[in-house]
C-alpha positions as CSV (number, residue, x, y, z in Angstrom):
1,X,0.2,0.1,0.1
2,X,2.8,2.1,0.7
3,X,4.6,1.4,-2.4
4,X,1.3,2.6,-4.5
5,X,1.3,5.7,-2.3
6,X,5.1,6.6,-3.3
7,X,4.9,5.6,-6.8
8,X,1.6,8.1,-7.1
9,X,3.4,10.7,-5.3
10,X,6.8,10.6,-7.3
11,X,4.3,10.1,-10.8
12,X,2.4,13.7,-10.0
13,X,6.0,15.0,-8.7
14,X,7.7,14.1,-12.0
15,X,4.5,15.3,-14.1
16,X,4.6,18.9,-12.5
17,X,8.4,18.8,-12.5
18,X,8.3,18.2,-16.5
19,X,5.5,20.7,-17.1
20,X,6.8,23.5,-15.4
21,X,10.1,23.2,-16.7
22,X,9.4,22.5,-20.6
23,X,10.4,25.2,-22.6
24,X,8.2,24.1,-25.5
25,X,6.0,27.5,-24.4
26,X,4.3,30.0,-26.1
27,X,4.7,32.5,-23.4
28,X,8.8,31.9,-24.0
29,X,8.4,33.2,-27.5
30,X,6.4,36.7,-26.7
31,X,9.1,39.3,-25.6
32,X,6.7,42.1,-23.9
33,X,9.4,44.2,-22.9
34,X,11.0,44.8,-26.2
35,X,9.9,46.5,-29.1
36,X,11.4,47.5,-32.4
37,X,9.5,50.5,-33.1
38,X,11.4,53.5,-32.4
39,X,9.8,57.1,-31.9
40,X,10.9,60.2,-34.4
41,X,11.0,63.3,-32.5
42,X,10.9,65.3,-35.8
43,X,6.7,63.6,-35.6
44,X,6.4,64.3,-32.0
45,X,3.1,67.2,-31.9
46,X,3.1,68.9,-29.1
47,X,0.2,71.2,-28.3
48,X,0.5,74.5,-26.8
49,X,-2.3,76.6,-25.0
50,X,-1.8,80.6,-24.5
């Protein structure tokens, strides 16, 4: 009985470890902090009041 419980715990732990360390994730392909766009200061319009 204890062997069955240990086996199930090992299987659950292995599954969680495999899924959490798997690099094949869509989120790894996203890079939200690096953008390729630049802002041209000549095209920026600043509204002037008064």
